[in-house]
C-alpha positions as CSV (number, residue, x, y, z in Angstrom):
1,M,122.0,-3.9,106.0
2,T,120.8,-7.5,106.1
3,T,118.6,-9.1,103.5
4,A,115.8,-8.9,105.6
5,E,115.8,-5.0,106.1
6,S,116.4,-4.4,102.8
7,S,113.7,-6.4,101.4
8,A,111.4,-5.0,104.3
9,G,112.3,-1.6,103.3
10,D,111.6,-2.0,99.6
11,G,108.2,-3.5,100.3
12,T,108.9,-7.3,99.8
13,L,108.1,-8.1,103.1
14,A,104.7,-6.5,103.2
15,R,103.6,-7.7,99.8
16,L,104.3,-11.2,100.9
17,H,102.1,-10.8,104.2
18,D,99.7,-9.2,102.2
19,Q,99.4,-12.3,100.0
20,L,99.4,-14.7,103.2
21,R,96.6,-12.7,104.6
22,R,94.5,-12.8,101.2
23,S,95.2,-16.7,100.7
24,Q,94.1,-17.8,104.1
25,G,91.1,-15.6,104.0
26,A,90.0,-16.5,100.7
27,A,89.2,-20.3,102.1
28,A,87.6,-18.4,105.8
29,D,83.7,-18.3,106.0
30,E,84.4,-14.4,107.4
31,T,87.5,-12.0,107.7
32,R,87.4,-8.7,109.2
33,L,89.8,-5.9,110.4
34,V,90.2,-5.6,114.5
35,G,92.1,-3.1,116.1
36,P,95.9,-4.7,115.8
37,G,95.1,-6.8,112.5
38,R,92.5,-8.9,111.1
39,V,90.7,-11.9,112.3
40,A,89.5,-15.2,110.3
41,R,86.6,-17.1,111.6
42,T,85.1,-20.1,110.0
43,P,82.6,-21.7,112.2
44,S,82.0,-24.4,109.7
45,L,85.6,-25.8,110.4
46,P,86.1,-24.7,113.9
47,W,89.3,-27.2,114.2
48,V,91.2,-25.7,111.6
49,W,93.5,-23.2,113.1
50,S,94.6,-21.4,110.0
51,L,90.9,-20.5,109.5
52,N,90.3,-19.7,113.1
53,H,92.8,-16.8,114.2
54,L,93.7,-13.2,114.8
55,R,96.7,-11.9,112.7
56,V,98.3,-9.2,114.3
57,S,100.1,-6.5,111.9
58,E,100.5,-3.6,114.3
59,P,102.0,-3.3,117.9
60,I,99.9,-4.3,120.8
61,S,100.7,-5.0,124.7
62,F,100.0,-8.3,126.4
63,P,96.9,-7.3,128.3
64,D,95.6,-5.7,125.2
65,L,96.1,-8.8,123.1
66,L,94.4,-11.0,125.5
67,A,91.2,-8.8,125.5
68,V,91.2,-8.8,121.9
69,V,91.8,-12.3,121.5
70,D,89.2,-13.4,124.0
71,E,86.7,-11.3,121.7
72,V,87.1,-12.0,118.6
73,L,88.2,-16.2,119.0
74,S,85.5,-16.8,121.8
75,G,83.8,-19.9,121.3
76,L,86.9,-22.2,120.1
77,P,88.4,-24.5,122.4
78,Y,91.7,-22.8,121.8
79,R,93.3,-19.5,120.8
80,H,95.9,-18.9,117.6
81,V,97.5,-15.9,116.8
82,L,99.8,-14.8,114.3
83,V,102.2,-11.7,114.8
84,E,103.8,-10.1,111.5
85,H,105.0,-7.1,113.3
86,E,108.8,-8.8,114.3
87,A,109.4,-6.4,117.5
88,T,105.8,-7.0,118.8
89,A,106.3,-10.6,118.2
90,D,109.6,-10.5,120.4
91,Q,108.0,-8.5,123.3
92,L,104.9,-11.0,123.4
93,Q,106.9,-13.9,123.5
94,G,107.9,-14.1,127.0
95,P,104.6,-12.9,128.3
96,L,102.5,-15.7,126.2
97,R,104.9,-18.5,126.9
98,E,104.6,-17.8,130.8
99,A,101.0,-17.9,130.1
100,G,101.0,-21.6,128.4
101,W,101.2,-20.4,125.2
102,T,103.4,-22.0,122.5
103,V,105.7,-20.2,120.3
104,D,106.7,-21.0,116.6
105,T,109.2,-18.7,114.8
106,E,108.5,-18.9,111.1
107,V,111.0,-17.5,108.5
108,I,109.6,-16.2,105.0
109,M,112.4,-16.9,102.2
110,V,112.1,-15.6,98.7
111,I,114.3,-17.0,95.6
112,A,117.1,-14.6,95.4
113,E,119.9,-16.9,93.6
114,Q,120.8,-19.7,91.3
115,P,120.5,-23.3,93.2
116,D,123.8,-24.8,94.4
117,R,123.5,-27.6,91.8
118,E,121.0,-29.2,89.4
119,D,118.5,-31.8,90.4
120,D,116.7,-34.7,88.7
121,T,113.3,-33.8,88.1
122,S,112.3,-36.3,85.7
123,A,110.4,-38.7,87.9
124,I,108.1,-36.0,89.4
125,T,104.3,-36.2,88.7
126,E,101.3,-34.2,89.4
127,L,99.2,-35.6,92.0
128,T,95.3,-35.8,92.4
129,E,93.1,-34.0,95.0
130,D,92.7,-37.6,96.7
131,Q,96.6,-38.4,96.7
132,M,97.2,-34.8,98.3
133,L,94.6,-35.8,100.8
134,V,96.3,-38.9,101.6
135,L,100.0,-37.4,102.2
136,M,98.4,-34.3,104.1
137,R,96.4,-36.6,106.5
138,E,99.6,-38.8,107.3
139,W,101.3,-35.6,108.0
140,L,98.9,-34.3,110.6
141,I,98.8,-37.8,112.6
142,E,102.7,-37.5,112.5
143,E,103.0,-33.8,113.8
144,R,99.8,-33.7,116.2
145,A,99.6,-36.5,118.3
146,G,96.2,-37.5,119.4
147,I,94.6,-35.6,116.8
148,S,90.8,-36.1,116.5
149,E,89.2,-37.7,113.7
150,E,86.7,-34.8,113.3
151,A,89.7,-32.2,113.0
152,L,91.1,-34.5,110.3
153,D,87.8,-34.7,108.3
154,Q,87.5,-30.6,108.6
155,I,91.4,-30.1,107.6
156,D,90.6,-32.4,104.7
157,E,87.6,-30.2,103.8
158,Y,90.0,-27.1,104.2
159,N,92.7,-28.6,102.1
160,R,90.1,-29.2,99.6
161,R,88.9,-25.7,99.7
162,E,92.1,-23.7,99.7
163,G,93.6,-25.7,97.0
164,R,90.6,-25.2,94.7
165,L,90.1,-21.5,95.3
166,L,94.0,-21.0,94.8
167,G,94.4,-22.8,91.6
168,E,97.2,-24.9,93.2
169,R,99.2,-27.6,91.4
170,R,100.5,-30.5,93.3
171,F,103.7,-32.2,92.6
172,G,104.6,-35.3,93.9
173,F,106.7,-38.8,93.8
174,V,104.6,-42.2,93.8
175,D,105.8,-45.8,94.1
176,E,105.4,-48.6,91.8
177,Q,101.9,-48.9,93.1
178,G,101.1,-45.7,92.4
179,S,100.8,-44.4,96.2
180,P,101.9,-41.1,97.0
181,L,105.2,-40.6,98.9
182,A,106.0,-36.7,98.9
183,I,104.2,-33.7,97.9
184,T,105.0,-29.9,97.0
185,K,102.1,-27.4,96.1
186,L,102.9,-24.6,93.9
187,R,100.3,-21.9,93.8
188,I,100.6,-18.4,91.7
189,D,98.6,-15.3,92.0
190,G,99.5,-13.0,89.6
191,P,103.0,-11.6,90.1
192,I,103.3,-13.8,93.3
193,A,104.3,-17.5,93.5
194,W,104.8,-19.5,96.3
195,V,105.7,-23.2,97.7
196,E,103.5,-24.9,100.1
197,D,103.2,-28.0,102.1
198,V,106.9,-29.7,101.3
199,Y,106.2,-33.3,103.0
200,T,108.0,-36.7,102.7
201,T,106.2,-39.8,104.2
202,P,109.1,-41.4,106.6
203,E,109.9,-44.6,104.8
204,A,110.8,-42.3,101.7
205,R,112.9,-39.8,103.3
206,G,116.6,-39.3,102.5
207,R,116.2,-39.8,98.9
208,G,116.2,-36.1,97.9
209,Y,112.5,-36.0,97.0
210,A,111.9,-32.8,98.9
211,R,114.6,-31.0,97.2
212,S,113.7,-32.4,93.6
213,L,110.4,-31.1,94.3
214,V,110.8,-27.6,95.5
215,T,113.3,-27.3,92.6
216,N,110.7,-28.1,89.9
217,A,108.2,-25.9,92.0
218,V,110.9,-23.0,91.4
219,A,111.3,-23.8,87.9
220,L,107.5,-23.7,87.0
221,S,107.3,-20.4,88.8
222,A,110.2,-18.6,87.1
223,G,107.8,-15.9,85.5
224,S,106.7,-14.5,88.8
225,E,108.2,-11.5,89.9
226,L,108.5,-12.9,93.5
227,T,108.6,-16.6,94.7
228,F,108.7,-17.2,98.2
229,I,108.3,-20.0,100.9
230,V,107.5,-20.2,104.7
231,A,109.6,-22.3,106.8
232,D,110.2,-23.1,110.7
233,D,113.0,-21.1,111.7
234,N,114.2,-23.7,114.2
235,D,114.3,-26.6,111.8
236,W,116.4,-28.0,108.9
237,P,114.1,-27.5,105.9
238,K,115.2,-23.9,105.7
239,T,118.4,-24.8,105.4
240,L,117.5,-26.9,102.2
241,Y,115.7,-24.0,100.8
242,Q,118.7,-22.0,101.2
243,K,120.7,-24.4,99.0
244,I,118.2,-24.3,96.5
245,G,118.4,-20.2,96.1
246,F,115.9,-19.0,98.9
247,R,117.2,-16.0,101.3
248,P,115.2,-14.9,104.3
249,V,113.3,-11.7,104.1
250,G,111.5,-11.4,107.5
251,R,110.2,-13.5,110.2
252,F,106.8,-13.5,112.3
253,K,105.6,-15.7,115.5
254,T,102.7,-18.2,115.5
255,F,101.3,-18.5,119.3
256,H,99.0,-21.1,120.2
257,L,97.0,-21.9,123.5
258,D,95.0,-25.4,123.7
259,L,92.3,-24.0,126.5
260,R,91.3,-28.1,126.8
261,Q,94.7,-28.6,128.8
262,G,94.4,-29.3,132.5
263,S,90.6,-29.5,132.3
């Protein structure tokens, strides 16, 4: 039995999905149950995908999914869907990709072992909200070419809103002038802690900042029953997290369609 299978069987994966639903829902204007799962809508921040999406937790066919999505996400210039149910996500991937949707696979990882080595965390500092916003905006501009100022401003507000609601702590490295170079967020909700938004500016990469920050966050969450992180299953950071002691417990897929394409 794999780590993912055993954790799914003991309820760990279900607890983590529930945590993700509740944390995203806290910042949304509205969340409600629909047939295959839960929808979040935030008319005040329509360009924030995380606050305007359908999260699918039950099996559903491709035609039925499209019908639900068009109903619950109407009025948006995109469609954003997260599919927790792994078998359903695998079945939907082909048809959605053929229909023009992008597909990303995310892996949920929990701390299960000690890190492979110690890290120097002495230079880490707590970042202010403004420093966090500087780095989040830089990250978005790097990741999403052509993103509008309106979308950036709305995501700034989302980061403020979510961070305050969840009581997050922001750790980072700064240069001699106090400009932020790297960040990692730590959120703790009762028995569950999670590490979020690991980012280093391009000019500061290769110095081990991300590893030190995640290691520091894990150490500070030592009293929690579960500490987890979500990573791109097809990118290198998950290998870094494995070295720190994280192990996969499950995967979900994110599907996105930009309705402005070709218009």
